[in-house]
C-alpha positions in Angstrom: -11.3 12.0 -20.1 -13.5 13.1 -17.2 -14.3 10.4 -14.6 -16.0 11.1 -11.3 -15.5 8.6 -8.4 -17.4 8.2 -5.1 -16.3 6.2 -2.0 -18.6 6.2 1.1 -18.2 2.6 2.3 -16.5 3.5 5.6 -16.2 6.5 8.0 -14.4 8.4 5.2 -16.6 10.2 2.7 -14.6 11.1 -0.4 -15.1 12.1 -4.0 -12.5 12.3 -6.8 -12.4 13.6 -10.3 -10.0 12.6 -13.1 -9.9 15.6 -15.5 -7.5 14.9 -18.3 -4.2 14.2 -16.7 -5.1 15.7 -13.4 -6.7 14.0 -10.4 -8.4 16.2 -7.7 -10.2 14.9 -4.6 -12.1 15.8 -1.5 -12.2 13.6 1.6 -13.5 13.9 5.2 -13.7 11.5 8.1 -17.4 12.1 8.8 -19.4 9.2 10.2 -23.1 9.6 9.6 -22.6 12.8 7.5 -22.0 11.2 4.1 -25.4 12.1 2.7 -24.9 15.8 3.3 -21.3 15.9 2.1 -21.0 13.7 -1.0 -22.9 15.8 -3.6 -21.5 19.1 -2.5 -18.0 17.6 -2.8 -18.8 16.4 -6.3 -20.1 19.9 -7.3 -16.9 21.5 -5.8 -14.6 19.3 -7.9 -16.5 19.9 -11.1 -16.4 23.6 -10.5 -12.7 23.5 -9.7 -12.1 21.6 -13.0 -14.4 24.1 -14.9 -16.7 21.4 -16.3 -20.3 20.4 -15.9 -21.8 17.0 -15.2 -22.6 16.5 -18.8 -18.9 16.6 -19.6 -18.3 13.4 -17.6 -17.5 10.1 -19.4 -18.1 7.7 -16.6 -19.0 7.4 -12.9 -17.0 5.1 -10.6 -17.9 4.0 -7.2 -16.5 1.9 -4.3 -18.9 -1.0 -4.2 -18.0 -2.2 -0.7 -17.6 -4.1 1.4 -18.2 -1.7 4.2 -21.0 -0.2 6.3 -24.3 -1.2 4.8 -25.7 2.3 4.7 -22.5 3.8 3.2 -22.2 1.2 0.5 -25.8 1.5 -0.5 -25.5 5.3 -0.6 -22.5 5.3 -2.8 -23.9 2.8 -5.3 -27.3 4.5 -5.4 -25.8 7.9 -6.1 -23.6 6.5 -8.8 -26.5 4.7 -10.4 -28.7 7.8 -10.2 -26.1 10.1 -11.7 -25.2 7.7 -14.4 -28.9 7.1 -15.4 -29.6 10.8 -15.5 -26.5 11.5 -17.6 -26.6 8.3 -19.7 -23.2 7.2 -18.5 -21.6 3.9 -17.7 -20.7 2.9 -14.2 -17.4 1.3 -13.0 -17.6 -0.5 -9.7 -14.4 -0.9 -7.7 -13.7 -3.0 -4.6 -13.4 -0.8 -1.5 -10.8 -3.2 -0.2 -8.8 -2.8 -3.4 -9.0 1.0 -3.0 -7.9 0.6 0.6 -4.9 -1.5 -0.4 -3.5 1.4 -2.5 -3.2 3.4 0.8 -0.2 1.2 1.6 3.2 2.7 0.8 4.6 1.6 -2.6 7.1 -1.1 -1.6 8.4 -3.9 -3.8 8.1 -7.5 -2.8 5.4 -7.1 -0.1 1.9 -8.4 0.2 -0.8 -6.0 1.3 -3.6 -6.9 3.7 -6.5 -4.5 3.4 -8.8 -5.0 6.4 -11.9 -3.1 7.5 -13.5 -3.3 10.9 -16.9 -4.9 10.1 -18.1 -4.5 13.7 -19.9 -7.3 15.5 -16.5 -9.0 16.1 -15.6 -9.4 12.4 -13.5 -7.9 9.7 -13.6 -7.5 5.9 -10.3 -8.6 4.4 -8.5 -9.2 1.1 -4.8 -9.5 0.1 -3.1 -7.9 -2.8 0.3 -7.1 -4.3 1.2 -4.3 -6.7 1.9 -5.1 -10.3 4.7 -3.6 -12.4 2.4 -0.7 -13.5 1.2 0.3 -10.0 -2.1 -1.6 -10.2 -3.1 -4.5 -8.0 -3.1 -8.3 -8.3 -5.5 -10.1 -5.9 -3.9 -12.8 -3.9 -7.2 -14.2 -2.5 -10.9 -13.5 -2.3 -12.7 -10.8 -0.3 -14.2 -12.2 2.8 -15.8 -11.5 6.2 -14.5 -13.4 9.2 -13.1 -13.0 12.7 -9.5 -11.8 12.9 -8.6 -14.9 14.8 -9.8 -17.2 11.9 -8.3 -15.2 9.0 -6.3 -17.4 6.7 -3.6 -15.6 4.7 -1.5 -16.7 1.7 2.2 -17.2 2.1 4.3 -14.0 1.8 7.7 -13.1 3.1 6.7 -9.5 3.9 3.5 -7.7 4.7 1.9 -4.3 4.8 -1.4 -3.9 6.6 -3.8 -1.0 6.1 -7.3 -0.3 7.4 -9.5 0.1 10.5 -9.4 -3.6 11.1 -5.8 -3.3 12.2 -6.7 -0.6 14.7 -9.2 -2.9 16.4 -7.5 -6.3 16.0 -3.8 -5.7 15.7 -2.8 -8.4 18.1 -4.9 -11.1 16.5 -4.0 -10.1 12.9 -0.2 -9.9 13.6 -0.4 -13.6 14.7 -2.0 -14.5 11.3 0.7 -13.0 9.2 2.9 -15.5 7.4 6.0 -13.3 7.2 7.6 -10.1 8.4 5.4 -7.0 9.1 7.0 -4.1 7.2 4.3 -1.5 8.0 0.8 -1.2 9.5 -1.6 1.7 9.6 -5.0 1.3 11.3 -6.1 4.9 10.4 -6.4 4.4 6.7 -9.7 4.2 4.8 -10.7 3.6 1.2 -10.5 6.8 -0.8 -12.2 7.9 -4.0 -8.9 9.0 -5.4 -7.8 5.3 -5.5 -11.2 4.2 -6.8 -10.7 6.7 -9.6 -7.2 5.3 -10.4 -8.4 1.7 -10.5 -11.5 2.7 -12.5 -9.4 4.5 -15.1 -7.7 1.2 -15.8 -11.1 -0.5 -16.1 -12.4 2.2 -18.4 -9.4 1.8 -20.8 -9.9 -1.9 -20.8 -13.6 -1.4 -21.7 -14.9 -2.9 -18.5 -18.0 -0.8 -18.1 -21.5 -1.5 -16.7 -24.9 -0.2 -17.3 -26.1 1.7 -14.2 -28.8 -0.9 -13.3 -26.1 -3.6 -13.3 -23.8 -1.8 -10.8 -24.4 -3.8 -7.6 -23.1 -3.3 -4.1 -21.0 -5.9 -2.3 -21.9 -6.4 1.4 -20.4 -9.8 2.1 -22.4 -9.9 5.3 -25.9 -11.4 4.6 -27.2 -10.5 8.1 -26.8 -6.9 9.1 -28.6 -7.0 12.5 -28.1 -9.3 15.5 -30.4 -10.4 18.2 -29.6 -9.4 21.8 -28.2 -12.9 22.4 -26.0 -12.7 19.3 -24.8 -9.2 20.3 -23.8 -10.5 23.7 -21.8 -13.4 22.1 -20.1 -11.0 19.7 
């Protein structure tokens, strides 16, 4: 099994490769440099594994939500590579990938939260299942930190840049004890690959042209008045 995964939805640019039983990855916090980094990262991983692109079985990608340009870049690259190599695509929520950045701890809910700028956050809640995967506790959404509604849980872990920006407001929304919080975590291709491998085994594959980004925010630019209010 050879699966290449791309995640460029946030400040972190990362690529991962599952090669047999091994997972190798490259990642760099590099705002505005994703375009120049992502393909060389992929080539480095393939060279390290000693395989060419034609040995790949599938392409996985973090489909967002996240920065509009980053999400579009990742999905476009995955589509282009898959079309050229006649491969299926597996799209994975960038928030789900982020949730796997939380430490493995039984009995806790995980809030994955990305700073969406303009006074808003992207958020979703999960818990780990018995096999190390994720179960969604609610839907992905975009909202203000102050208006975030969370499901009931006795203990929480929070990961993502949204915590770094809105820790005070988010802590007031939690329904139970806060066990850990890390605002310096970003979605990583390694976790996209882990989740995609499960989807691959389950037969949940897409044709490249059907692999779509998820932005959540319909409007990506604000007027000067709207910027002032935000």
